[in-house]
C-alpha positions as CSV (number, residue, x, y, z in Angstrom):
1,H,0.0,0.0,0.0
2,G,1.9,3.0,-1.3
3,L,5.3,3.6,0.3
4,S,4.3,2.1,3.7
5,G,5.0,-1.5,2.5
6,R,1.8,-2.7,4.1
7,F,-1.0,-4.8,2.7
8,L,-4.6,-3.6,2.8
9,V,-6.7,-6.4,4.4
10,V,-10.5,-6.5,4.6
11,V,-12.0,-8.2,7.6
12,A,-14.6,-10.5,6.3
13,S,-17.0,-10.3,9.3
14,T,-17.0,-6.5,9.7
15,G,-15.8,-5.1,6.4
16,E,-13.1,-3.2,8.3
17,K,-9.9,-2.4,6.3
18,L,-6.6,-2.8,8.0
19,R,-3.0,-2.1,7.0
20,V,-0.9,-5.2,7.8
21,R,2.9,-5.9,7.7
22,P,3.7,-8.7,5.2
23,A,5.3,-10.8,8.0
24,N,2.0,-10.8,9.8
25,L,-0.1,-12.2,7.0
26,R,-1.2,-15.9,7.1
27,V,-2.8,-18.3,4.6
28,P,-6.0,-19.9,6.0
29,G,-5.5,-23.6,6.6
30,L,-1.7,-23.4,6.7
31,V,0.4,-23.9,9.9
32,P,1.8,-20.4,10.8
33,Q,5.5,-20.2,10.4
34,P,7.7,-18.8,13.2
35,P,8.0,-15.0,12.8
36,C,11.1,-13.9,11.1
37,V,12.5,-10.7,12.6
38,G,14.5,-9.9,9.5
39,A,11.4,-10.3,7.3
40,A,9.3,-8.2,9.7
41,L,11.8,-5.3,9.6
42,S,12.5,-5.4,5.9
43,G,9.0,-5.8,4.7
44,E,9.7,-9.1,2.9
45,L,6.6,-11.2,2.1
46,P,6.6,-14.7,3.6
47,E,7.1,-17.4,1.0
48,D,3.8,-19.1,1.5
49,I,1.9,-15.8,1.3
50,A,3.8,-14.8,-1.9
51,L,2.8,-18.0,-3.6
52,E,-0.8,-18.0,-2.4
53,S,-1.2,-14.3,-3.5
54,A,0.3,-15.0,-6.9
55,F,-2.2,-17.7,-7.7
56,S,-5.0,-15.1,-7.8
57,L,-3.1,-12.7,-10.0
58,R,-2.5,-12.2,-13.7
59,T,0.9,-12.7,-15.2
60,V,1.8,-9.0,-15.3
61,D,0.7,-8.6,-11.7
62,V,2.8,-11.6,-10.6
63,G,5.7,-9.8,-12.2
64,R,4.9,-6.7,-10.2
65,L,4.6,-8.7,-7.0
66,A,8.0,-10.3,-7.6
67,G,9.5,-6.9,-7.9
68,C,8.7,-5.9,-4.4
69,C,11.9,-7.5,-3.0
70,R,14.6,-10.0,-3.8
71,A,13.1,-12.7,-1.5
72,T,9.7,-12.6,-3.3
73,W,11.4,-12.5,-6.6
74,A,13.3,-15.7,-5.7
75,T,10.1,-17.3,-4.4
76,L,8.1,-16.7,-7.6
77,W,10.9,-17.0,-10.2
78,S,13.1,-19.8,-9.1
79,N,11.5,-21.7,-6.3
80,A,10.5,-25.3,-7.3
81,E,7.1,-24.8,-5.5
82,A,6.3,-22.0,-8.0
83,G,6.0,-24.6,-10.8
84,P,2.2,-25.1,-10.5
85,L,1.8,-21.3,-10.5
86,W,3.6,-20.8,-13.9
87,R,1.8,-23.8,-15.4
88,R,-1.5,-22.2,-14.5
89,L,-0.4,-18.8,-15.8
90,V,0.7,-20.1,-19.2
91,A,-2.4,-22.3,-19.5
92,E,-4.7,-19.3,-18.8
93,R,-2.8,-17.1,-21.3
94,F,-2.1,-19.5,-24.1
95,G,-4.5,-22.4,-23.7
96,Q,-4.9,-25.3,-21.3
97,H,-2.6,-27.6,-23.3
98,C,0.3,-25.1,-23.4
99,P,2.2,-26.6,-20.4
100,E,2.0,-30.1,-22.0
101,D,3.2,-28.8,-25.4
102,L,6.0,-26.8,-23.7
103,S,7.1,-29.9,-21.9
104,R,7.3,-31.8,-25.1
105,A,9.1,-29.1,-26.9
106,R,11.4,-27.9,-24.1
107,P,11.3,-30.3,-21.1
108,E,13.8,-28.2,-19.1
109,L,11.6,-25.1,-18.9
110,R,10.8,-23.7,-15.5
111,G,9.2,-20.6,-14.0
112,P,8.6,-17.5,-16.1
113,E,10.8,-18.9,-18.8
114,M,7.7,-21.0,-19.7
115,H,5.8,-17.8,-20.5
116,R,8.6,-16.3,-22.6
117,V,9.1,-19.5,-24.6
118,A,5.4,-20.0,-25.2
119,A,5.1,-16.5,-26.6
120,A,8.3,-16.9,-28.7
121,L,7.2,-20.3,-30.1
122,R,4.1,-18.9,-31.6
123,L,6.0,-16.1,-33.3
124,V,8.6,-18.5,-34.7
125,F,5.9,-20.8,-35.9
126,R,4.1,-17.9,-37.7
127,D,7.4,-16.7,-39.3
128,C,8.2,-20.2,-40.6
129,I,5.1,-20.1,-42.8
130,E,5.1,-18.0,-46.0
131,V,2.0,-17.8,-48.2
132,V,2.5,-16.6,-51.8
133,Q,0.5,-16.5,-55.0
134,G,1.8,-18.3,-58.1
135,S,3.0,-21.6,-59.5
136,V,5.0,-23.8,-57.1
137,V,7.8,-23.9,-59.8
138,E,7.9,-20.1,-60.1
139,R,8.0,-19.8,-56.3
140,S,10.6,-22.4,-55.6
141,Q,13.6,-20.0,-55.4
142,G,15.8,-20.7,-52.4
143,M,13.8,-23.8,-51.3
144,E,15.5,-27.2,-51.0
145,V,12.4,-29.3,-51.8
146,V,9.5,-28.8,-54.1
147,A,6.4,-30.9,-53.4
148,C,4.8,-32.6,-56.5
149,P,1.4,-34.3,-56.2
150,V,1.2,-37.7,-57.9
151,T,-0.9,-40.8,-58.1
152,R,0.3,-44.2,-56.9
153,Y,1.2,-45.2,-60.5
154,L,3.0,-41.9,-61.1
155,F,0.9,-41.2,-64.2
156,N,1.5,-37.7,-65.5
157,A,-1.7,-36.0,-66.9
158,G,0.3,-32.9,-67.6
159,I,-2.0,-30.6,-65.7
160,G,-2.0,-28.8,-62.4
161,A,1.0,-28.6,-60.0
162,Q,2.2,-32.1,-61.1
163,G,2.2,-31.0,-64.8
164,A,4.1,-27.9,-63.9
165,V,6.8,-29.6,-61.8
166,R,7.4,-32.5,-64.2
167,L,7.5,-30.1,-67.2
168,A,10.1,-28.0,-65.4
169,G,12.1,-31.1,-64.3
170,G,12.2,-32.4,-67.9
171,R,14.0,-35.6,-68.8
172,A,16.3,-35.7,-65.8
173,L,13.3,-35.8,-63.4
174,E,11.5,-38.3,-65.5
175,A,14.5,-40.5,-65.5
176,E,14.5,-40.5,-61.7
177,I,10.8,-41.2,-61.6
178,S,11.2,-44.1,-64.0
179,K,13.4,-45.9,-61.5
180,L,10.6,-46.1,-58.9
181,E,8.5,-49.2,-58.3
182,R,4.8,-48.8,-59.2
183,P,2.5,-48.5,-57.5
184,V,4.7,-46.5,-55.0
185,R,4.5,-47.8,-51.4
186,N,5.2,-44.7,-49.5
187,I,3.1,-41.5,-49.5
188,V,6.2,-39.4,-50.1
189,T,9.3,-40.2,-52.1
190,I,12.1,-37.6,-52.6
191,V,14.1,-37.7,-55.8
192,P,16.8,-35.3,-57.1
193,G,15.5,-32.6,-59.4
194,H,18.8,-32.0,-61.2
195,D,17.9,-28.3,-61.6
196,A,18.7,-25.1,-59.8
197,A,14.9,-24.3,-59.4
198,L,14.1,-27.9,-58.5
199,Q,16.9,-29.1,-56.3
200,N,14.8,-32.0,-54.9
201,V,11.3,-33.1,-55.7
202,A,9.0,-34.7,-53.1
203,L,6.6,-37.0,-55.0
204,T,3.6,-36.9,-52.8
205,V,0.7,-39.3,-53.3
206,T,-2.6,-37.3,-52.9
207,E,-4.8,-40.0,-54.5
208,P,-7.5,-41.0,-52.1
209,S,-8.0,-44.6,-51.4
210,A,-11.2,-46.5,-52.0
211,E,-11.7,-46.8,-48.2
212,L,-11.6,-43.0,-47.9
213,F,-14.3,-42.6,-50.6
214,A,-16.4,-45.2,-48.8
215,S,-16.0,-43.4,-45.4
216,L,-17.0,-40.1,-47.1
217,A,-20.1,-41.6,-48.7
218,V,-23.4,-40.7,-47.1
219,S,-25.4,-43.8,-46.1
220,G,-28.6,-44.2,-44.3
221,R,-26.9,-44.4,-40.9
222,E,-27.3,-41.3,-38.8
223,E,-23.6,-41.2,-37.9
224,D,-22.7,-41.2,-41.6
225,R,-25.0,-38.2,-42.3
226,S,-23.0,-36.1,-39.9
227,E,-21.3,-33.2,-41.7
228,G,-18.7,-33.0,-38.9
229,R,-17.8,-36.7,-39.1
230,R,-17.2,-36.5,-42.9
231,V,-15.2,-33.3,-42.5
232,Q,-13.1,-35.0,-39.8
233,V,-12.4,-38.0,-42.1
234,A,-11.3,-35.7,-44.9
235,M,-9.1,-33.6,-42.5
236,D,-7.5,-36.8,-41.2
237,F,-6.6,-37.9,-44.8
238,V,-5.2,-34.5,-45.8
239,G,-3.4,-34.1,-42.5
240,Q,-1.7,-37.5,-42.9
241,V,-0.5,-36.6,-46.4
242,H,1.1,-33.4,-45.1
243,A,2.5,-35.1,-42.0
244,E,4.3,-37.7,-44.1
245,L,5.6,-34.9,-46.4
246,F,7.1,-32.9,-43.5
247,K,8.5,-36.1,-42.0
248,A,10.2,-37.2,-45.3
249,V,11.7,-33.7,-45.8
250,R,13.1,-33.7,-42.3
251,K,14.4,-37.3,-42.5
252,A,16.2,-36.5,-45.8
253,G,18.1,-33.6,-44.0
254,F,16.3,-30.7,-45.7
255,R,14.8,-27.7,-43.8
256,S,12.9,-25.8,-46.5
257,L,9.9,-26.8,-48.5
258,V,7.7,-25.2,-51.1
259,M,4.4,-26.9,-51.8
260,P,1.2,-26.2,-53.7
261,T,-2.2,-26.5,-52.0
262,L,-2.1,-30.2,-52.2
263,C,-5.4,-32.2,-52.6
264,T,-7.4,-29.1,-53.9
265,G,-7.1,-29.8,-57.6
266,G,-8.0,-33.3,-58.9
267,V,-8.8,-34.5,-55.5
268,G,-11.2,-31.6,-55.0
269,M,-10.8,-30.9,-51.3
270,P,-11.9,-27.4,-50.2
271,P,-9.0,-25.0,-49.8
272,M,-9.9,-24.1,-46.2
273,L,-10.0,-27.8,-45.2
274,V,-6.6,-28.4,-46.9
275,A,-5.1,-25.3,-45.3
276,V,-6.2,-26.0,-41.8
277,S,-5.2,-29.7,-42.0
278,A,-1.8,-28.9,-43.5
279,L,-0.9,-26.3,-40.9
280,R,-2.1,-28.6,-38.1
281,A,0.4,-31.2,-39.3
282,F,3.1,-28.5,-39.6
283,R,2.4,-27.3,-36.1
284,H,2.8,-30.9,-34.8
285,D,6.2,-31.2,-36.6
286,F,7.2,-27.8,-35.3
287,L,6.5,-28.7,-31.7
288,D,8.4,-31.9,-32.0
289,H,11.5,-30.0,-33.3
290,P,11.2,-26.4,-32.0
291,T,14.9,-25.7,-32.2
292,D,15.2,-27.1,-35.7
293,P,12.1,-26.0,-37.7
294,V,11.3,-26.5,-41.4
295,R,10.7,-23.4,-43.4
296,L,7.4,-23.8,-45.3
297,R,6.3,-21.8,-48.3
298,V,2.7,-22.4,-49.6
299,A,2.4,-21.4,-53.3
300,C,-1.3,-20.8,-54.3
301,F,-1.7,-21.0,-58.1
302,D,-5.3,-20.1,-57.7
303,P,-5.4,-16.5,-56.2
304,E,-8.7,-17.5,-54.4
305,H,-6.7,-19.9,-52.2
306,V,-4.5,-17.3,-50.7
307,P,-7.2,-15.9,-48.3
308,S,-8.0,-19.4,-47.1
309,V,-4.4,-20.2,-46.3
310,E,-3.8,-16.9,-44.7
311,Q,-6.9,-17.3,-42.5
312,A,-5.9,-20.8,-41.5
313,K,-2.5,-19.4,-40.6
314,R,-4.0,-16.7,-38.4
315,R,-6.3,-19.3,-36.8
316,C,-3.5,-21.7,-36.1
317,F,-1.4,-18.9,-34.6
318,A,-4.3,-17.7,-32.3
319,K,-5.1,-21.3,-31.2
320,F,-1.5,-22.6,-31.3
321,F,-1.7,-24.3,-27.9
322,E,-5.4,-25.3,-28.1
323,R,-7.1,-28.6,-29.0
324,G,-10.7,-29.2,-29.8
325,D,-13.2,-30.3,-32.4
326,F,-11.3,-29.1,-35.5
327,A,-14.0,-30.3,-37.8
328,T,-16.6,-28.1,-36.1
329,D,-14.2,-25.2,-35.9
330,L,-13.4,-25.6,-39.7
331,I,-17.1,-25.6,-40.5
332,S,-17.6,-22.4,-38.6
333,M,-14.7,-20.7,-40.5
334,Y,-16.7,-21.0,-43.7
335,G,-19.1,-18.5,-42.3
336,G,-16.7,-15.7,-43.2
337,P,-13.3,-14.2,-42.3
338,E,-12.4,-13.6,-38.7
């Protein structure tokens, strides 16, 4: 309270307000600690009181409380007993799953460092994603890997992103593709591009399986008529394609990738569904390797895809540490921009 160093306490029974020295405060239900003469004279807040008070404050106010003296700073910043406090603070600020994700990304994090890293991770994630308009070939400058959508039998129809990549790769790329077994077994196969613009090409199978079409079909069963269920099935498929793509790029030792809006052309998936599913998969890869992220560039040949990918990027940034029903969330996003 001002320069007096006292706390203003309200008596519950009478409503009377009293100014109390920090050393004279007690937490209900806790065994009173022996009075500390030094603390009483210096105005230091007892450790248990500091922790109990901090649990009812916002992060910025916890910082102000810690600044009242060195002892309180040590209690709230470095004391092991402050762990639950900071887990609660980051959960309230960034989402209830933030402590779990931070533990997966940086197991050694403690105290206020959790808050700083949570804020920084979101910013790094956002900056690792670049959304551009144009052909994936035209936008491949400076990227180690170019994603090329293919079918299991690697048939080239000469259209879309596959047609553009294989035309740019020419005979050298076709020679590499001719060496592969057909149908290809893996979702992603990386081959040399033998070109400055196409250093490496990630042949990515986007062809849906018969099982996927069956699961997307609307039958007479009530659960099959659910829009949310069918959207979730489609998101799982698109998400798996992108997860395998990021995994293959990382395993091959590369850290930059340019890709078209996979699954939107011949497969016919909605751009927003593809964008959300792709960035969810990218977020998962990012959290597994926060100190070694892949740089991702999404090249939208169709200008109308750019707003969808940008909106999905903003949504993933805002809900970076959240979980939930992504199918329902995606459906709601079709109602208009945020």
